C-alpha positions in Angstrom: 145.4 173.9 54.3 141.6 173.6 54.6 141.2 170.7 52.1 143.3 168.4 54.3 140.3 168.3 56.7 138.2 166.6 54.1 138.2 162.9 54.4 139.9 161.1 51.5 137.0 158.7 51.1 135.2 161.5 49.2 137.6 161.0 46.3 138.1 157.2 46.3 135.2 154.7 46.3 134.9 153.3 49.8 134.4 149.8 48.5 137.9 149.9 47.0 139.7 151.1 50.1 141.5 148.6 52.4 140.2 148.3 55.9 142.3 146.7 58.7 139.2 146.3 60.8 137.3 144.5 58.0 140.3 142.2 57.5 140.4 141.3 61.2 136.7 140.6 61.3 136.8 138.0 58.5 135.6 134.6 59.5 138.5 132.3 60.6 136.4 129.2 59.9 135.8 130.3 56.3 139.5 130.9 55.7 140.3 127.5 57.2 137.9 125.9 54.8 139.5 127.7 51.9 143.0 126.7 52.9 142.0 123.0 53.3 140.1 123.0 50.0 143.0 124.6 48.2 145.5 122.1 49.7 143.3 119.2 48.5 143.0 120.9 45.1 146.8 121.2 44.8 147.2 117.5 45.9 144.7 116.2 43.4 146.1 118.6 40.8 149.6 117.2 41.2 148.3 113.7 40.9 146.3 114.6 37.8 149.2 116.3 36.1 151.5 113.3 36.7 148.8 111.1 35.2 148.5 113.5 32.2 152.2 113.7 31.6 152.6 109.9 31.9 149.9 109.5 29.2 151.6 112.1 27.0 155.0 110.4 27.3 153.4 107.0 26.3 151.3 108.5 23.5 154.0 110.5 21.9 156.8 108.1 22.6 158.6 110.6 24.8 159.1 108.2 27.7 161.6 106.1 25.9 164.1 109.0 25.7 165.4 107.4 22.5 166.8 110.6 21.1 169.1 113.4 22.1 166.4 115.9 21.2 163.9 114.4 23.7 166.5 114.3 26.4 167.4 117.9 25.8 163.7 118.9 25.7 162.9 117.3 29.0 166.1 118.6 30.6 165.5 122.2 29.6 161.8 122.1 30.4 162.4 120.5 33.8 165.1 122.9 34.7 162.9 125.9 33.8 160.0 124.5 35.8 162.3 124.0 38.8 163.7 127.5 38.5 160.2 129.1 38.3 159.0 127.0 41.2 162.1 127.9 43.3 161.8 131.5 42.3 158.1 131.5 43.5 159.1 130.2 46.9 162.0 132.6 47.1 159.5 135.5 46.4 157.2 134.1 49.1 160.1 134.2 51.6 161.0 137.7 50.6 157.3 138.8 50.8 157.1 137.4 54.4 160.2 139.5 55.3 158.7 142.7 53.8 157.4 145.5 56.0 156.3 149.0 54.8 157.9 152.0 56.4 155.6 153.9 58.7 155.1 157.6 58.1 157.6 159.9 59.8 156.6 163.0 61.7 155.6 166.3 59.9 158.8 167.8 61.0 160.9 165.1 59.4 158.9 165.0 56.1 161.0 166.6 53.3 159.7 169.2 50.9 157.8 167.5 48.1 156.8 168.4 44.5 153.9 166.5 43.0 153.7 166.5 39.2 150.5 165.5 37.3 150.9 165.3 33.5 147.7 165.1 31.6 146.5 164.5 28.1 142.9 164.2 27.0 141.9 163.3 30.5 138.8 165.6 30.8 137.1 165.8 34.2 139.2 163.1 35.8 142.2 165.4 36.1 140.1 167.7 38.3 139.3 164.7 40.6 143.0 163.7 40.7 144.1 167.2 41.7 141.4 167.5 44.3 142.4 164.2 45.9 146.0 165.3 46.1 145.0 168.6 47.6 143.3 166.7 50.5 146.6 165.0 51.4 147.6 165.0 55.0 151.0 166.6 54.2 152.3 169.9 55.7 151.0 172.6 53.3 154.2 174.6 53.4 156.2 171.6 52.3 154.2 170.6 49.2 154.3 172.0 45.7 151.5 170.8 43.3 152.0 171.1 39.6 149.7 170.0 36.8 150.8 170.1 33.1 148.5 169.8 30.2 150.4 168.1 27.4 148.5 169.8 24.5 145.2 168.1 25.1 142.5 168.2 22.4 139.6 168.0 24.7 138.5 170.0 27.8 141.3 168.9 30.1 142.7 172.5 30.3 139.3 173.8 31.3 139.1 171.3 34.2 142.6 172.3 35.2 141.5 175.9 35.3 138.5 174.9 37.5 140.9 173.1 39.9 143.1 176.1 40.0 140.2 178.4 40.8 139.1 176.1 43.6 142.6 175.3 45.1 144.2 178.7 44.5 147.9 178.9 45.5 147.9 175.2 46.3 148.1 174.4 42.6 150.2 175.7 39.7 149.1 174.7 36.2 151.0 174.8 32.9 150.1 174.1 29.3 152.4 172.6 26.7 152.2 174.4 23.3 151.7 171.1 21.6 151.4 167.4 22.5 155.0 166.2 23.1 154.3 163.1 25.2 154.2 162.3 28.8 158.0 162.2 29.2 158.3 165.8 28.1 155.5 166.9 30.4 157.3 165.3 33.3 160.6 166.8 32.2 159.1 170.3 32.4 157.6 169.5 35.8 161.0 168.2 37.1 162.7 171.4 36.0 160.0 173.5 37.7 160.2 171.6 41.0 161.4 173.0 44.3 161.0 169.9 46.5 163.6 167.5 47.7 161.4 164.6 46.6 159.6 164.5 43.3 156.3 162.6 43.1 154.6 161.7 39.8 150.9 160.9 39.7 148.9 159.9 36.6 146.0 162.2 35.7 143.6 159.2 35.8 144.5 158.3 39.4 143.3 159.3 42.8 145.1 159.0 46.2 144.1 158.6 49.8 144.7 161.1 52.5 147.9 159.5 53.8 149.4 158.4 50.5 152.0 161.1 50.0 153.4 161.0 53.5 153.7 157.2 53.4 155.2 157.3 50.0 157.9 159.9 50.9 158.9 158.6 54.3 161.4 156.0 53.1 163.6 158.8 51.8 164.0 160.0 55.4 164.6 156.5 56.9 167.0 155.3 54.2 169.5 157.7 52.8 170.3 155.3 50.0 166.7 155.3 48.8 166.5 156.8 45.3 162.9 155.9 44.3 159.7 154.5 45.8 156.9 152.7 44.1 153.3 153.2 45.3 150.6 150.6 45.7 148.2 150.7 42.7 144.6 149.5 42.8 141.8 149.9 40.3 139.5 152.9 40.5 136.8 151.8 38.1 136.2 148.3 39.3 132.7 149.0 40.6 131.3 149.3 37.1 129.7 146.4 35.2 132.8 145.8 33.0 134.6 142.6 34.0 138.2 143.6 33.0 138.6 146.2 35.8 137.6 143.5 38.4 140.1 141.1 36.9 142.8 143.6 36.8 142.3 144.7 40.4 143.1 141.1 41.6 146.0 141.0 39.2 147.3 144.4 40.5 147.2 143.2 44.1 149.4 140.2 43.3 151.7 142.3 41.1 152.2 145.0 43.7 151.6 143.6 47.2 153.3 140.3 46.5 155.8 140.7 43.7 156.9 144.3 44.5 157.0 143.5 48.2 159.5 140.8 47.4 161.5 143.0 45.1 161.5 145.7 47.8 163.1 143.3 50.3 166.0 143.1 47.8 165.9 147.0 47.5 165.5 146.5 43.8 162.0 147.2 42.7 162.2 147.1 38.9 159.5 149.6 38.0 158.1 152.5 39.9 154.6 152.9 38.3 153.6 156.2 36.6 150.3 156.1 38.5 152.2 156.8 41.7 156.0 157.0 42.3 158.4 159.1 44.2 162.1 160.0 43.4 164.9 161.7 45.2 165.5 164.9 43.3 169.3 164.3 43.3 168.8 160.8 41.7 166.5 162.3 39.0 168.9 165.0 38.0 171.7 162.5 38.0 170.1 160.9 34.9 167.6 163.5 33.7 169.3 164.4 30.4 170.0 160.8 29.6 166.3 160.0 30.3 164.8 162.8 28.2 167.1 162.0 25.3 166.7 158.2 25.5 166.5 156.3 22.2 166.0 152.7 21.2 167.3 151.5 17.8 167.8 155.1 16.7 164.3 156.3 17.6 163.3 158.6 20.5 161.7 156.7 23.4 158.1 157.9 23.9 156.9 155.0 26.2 158.1 153.3 29.4 159.2 156.5 31.0 158.6 155.1 34.5 160.6 151.9 33.9 163.4 153.9 32.3 163.6 156.3 35.2 163.7 153.4 37.7 166.4 151.6 35.7 168.6 154.7 35.5 168.2 155.3 39.3 169.1 151.7 40.0 172.1 152.0 37.8 173.4 154.9 39.9 173.5 152.6 42.9 170.4 153.8 44.7 167.9 151.5 46.4 164.4 151.3 45.0 161.6 150.4 47.4 157.9 149.7 47.5 155.4 151.2 50.0 152.4 149.0 50.5 150.7 151.7 52.6 150.8 154.3 49.9 147.7 153.8 47.7 146.7 155.2 44.3 143.5 154.1 42.5 143.7 154.3 38.8 141.4 153.8 35.8 142.1 150.8 33.6 140.8 149.7 30.2 137.3 148.3 30.2 137.5 146.6 26.8 139.8 144.0 25.4 141.2 146.4 22.7 142.4 148.9 25.3 143.8 146.1 27.5 146.0 144.5 24.9 147.3 147.9 23.7 148.3 148.8 27.2 150.0 145.4 27.6 151.8 145.8 24.3 153.2 149.2 25.5 154.3 147.7 28.8 155.8 144.7 27.0 157.9 146.8 24.6 159.2 148.9 27.5 160.1 145.7 29.3 162.1 144.5 26.4 164.0 147.8 26.0 164.7 148.2 29.7 165.9 144.6 30.2 168.4 145.3 27.4 169.5 148.5 29.2 169.7 146.6 32.5 171.9 143.9 31.0 174.6 146.6 30.4 175.2 147.3 34.1 173.5 144.6 36.3 176.6 142.4 36.3 179.0 145.3 37.1 179.8 146.7 40.5 177.0 149.3 40.2 176.3 149.7 43.9 177.9 149.1 47.3 175.2 146.9 48.8 174.3 143.4 47.7 173.8 143.1 43.9 172.7 139.4 43.9 169.0 140.1 44.3 169.0 142.6 41.4 170.8 140.1 39.2 168.4 137.3 40.1 165.4 139.5 39.3 167.0 140.4 35.9 167.6 136.7 35.1 164.0 135.9 35.8 162.8 138.7 33.6 165.1 137.6 30.7 163.9 134.0 31.0 160.3 135.1 30.6 161.2 136.9 27.4 163.4 134.1 26.0 160.9 131.4 26.7 157.9 133.2 25.2 158.5 131.8 21.6 159.2 128.2 22.6 156.2 128.3 24.9 153.9 129.2 22.0 155.5 126.6 19.8 154.9 123.9 22.4 151.4 125.1 22.9 150.7 124.8 19.1 152.3 121.4 19.0 150.1 120.0 21.8 147.0 121.6 20.3 147.7 119.8 17.0 148.3 116.5 18.7 145.4 116.4 21.1 143.3 119.6 21.5 140.9 118.2 24.1 143.7 117.0 26.3 145.5 120.3 25.9 142.4 122.3 26.8 141.5 120.1 29.9 145.0 120.0 31.3 145.5 123.8 30.7 142.2 124.6 32.5 143.1 122.4 35.3 146.6 123.9 35.6 144.9 127.4 35.7 142.7 126.1 38.5 145.8 125.0 40.5 148.2 127.8 39.9 145.6 130.6 40.2 144.6 129.4 43.6 147.5 131.4 45.1 146.3 134.8 43.9 142.8 133.9 44.9 143.9 133.1 48.4 146.2 136.1 48.6 143.5 138.6 47.5 140.9 136.9 49.8 143.1 137.2 52.8 144.0 140.8 52.3 140.7 142.1 50.9 137.6 140.4 49.7 136.7 136.7 49.2 134.0 137.1 46.6 136.1 139.4 44.4 139.2 137.1 44.7 137.7 134.6 42.2 138.2 137.0 39.4 141.8 135.7 39.5 140.6 132.5 37.7 138.9 134.5 35.0 142.0 136.7 34.5 144.2 133.6 34.2 141.9 132.1 31.5 141.9 135.5 29.6 145.6 135.8 29.8 146.3 132.2 28.8 144.0 132.2 25.8 143.6 135.9 24.9 146.9 137.6 25.8 149.5 134.9 25.4 150.7 136.5 22.2 151.6 139.9 23.8 155.2 139.1 24.9 156.3 137.6 21.6 154.7 140.4 19.6 156.2 143.1 21.9 159.7 141.5 21.4 159.2 141.5 17.6 158.0 145.2 17.6 160.0 146.6 20.4 161.3 149.5 18.3 157.8 150.8 17.5 156.7 154.0 19.0 153.3 155.2 20.2 151.3 155.2 23.4 148.5 153.3 21.7 145.8 153.8 24.3 145.3 157.6 23.8 143.4 159.3 21.1 
């Protein structure tokens, strides 16, 4: 197809795209300085925290351990800190083991259906479809579907424009009314002809080799049921600070955490922005997925995490492809950000409850220990959210200045890893947004998880008009 000859950098900002050459040309001396400086910061940070804790124990009479409650408090807190530290180093070990699967040949690539659901997306859906049409994927093996979920703006007009430009490469459909993303995907799944089903959000754009890299694991691993793509931020070149912060956060979330999960063949969530599924695995749970409920209400959020969970439950492997990129638009204002996080948080609560029902059973032939460990870590994050807030309020009431200084210093220490990680893989100057994001999350988004737990049964996408 002619559009495959068009370079993918026409659809994705070049400043966002990873370059192996740029990475190799980074100054070794500069990286050496960063590593040494970070090591010193960690050393001084550890000494400072010991000093602070010693002062706290003396001031609040916790060092005497003269009550059962104090012993229990320190034992539980210490155990959780040790677990989290151990889990981090375990993730680091798994990350170092991880390698993305290289693209297979055109002959080996399976037939593929790409589904793009859209609601009130406007012109962006046109850009999304154009980027997909430029994919370096055999034209006779790809089916491209776009489904307008009853949009109230000009989304359908932009789909018509894309159809006019792409012709037989694209098929477009319109829902009679807005039923939600899950129902739009459901229609696309039932219209599909491919062996592999790919979902791409209508506010995302892909690079030329994204599809072939995303789909290749299904050829190499016959037990692979789903693959998560590598999500970066599309709108991080604007003046707004949040997209810049989220881009650094996404790199850690996908290229570190999901790389580690992929080494265990148990990625917990294939993102809606870019994911691929074996058709057999999808249809093995499709009716359960479309009819999913929580506390008696139809589930209208978390369709990606739910599909991943149900595919894991069938015994399939779920992997991550670091070399399959999608660039997606993210909120530029605090209101949109916390609403997006609430939606993700509620989905996380629901799916951890669902996962608890099978993760300790004999749900697949290969090792299940990794999946169980990931589940335990997820549950601990949820369980500890309320005690963490209570402890934070307690220390604020006792000594707000000490709390603020020690918290900021802790952020400096613990955020050094994402800074170094991003700097090594992409850009040094942009990596420092990790510090800003940690401050924002600690002081402005700490309430998300407890609120999501308390309101897990609520419906609504929140971030769409």
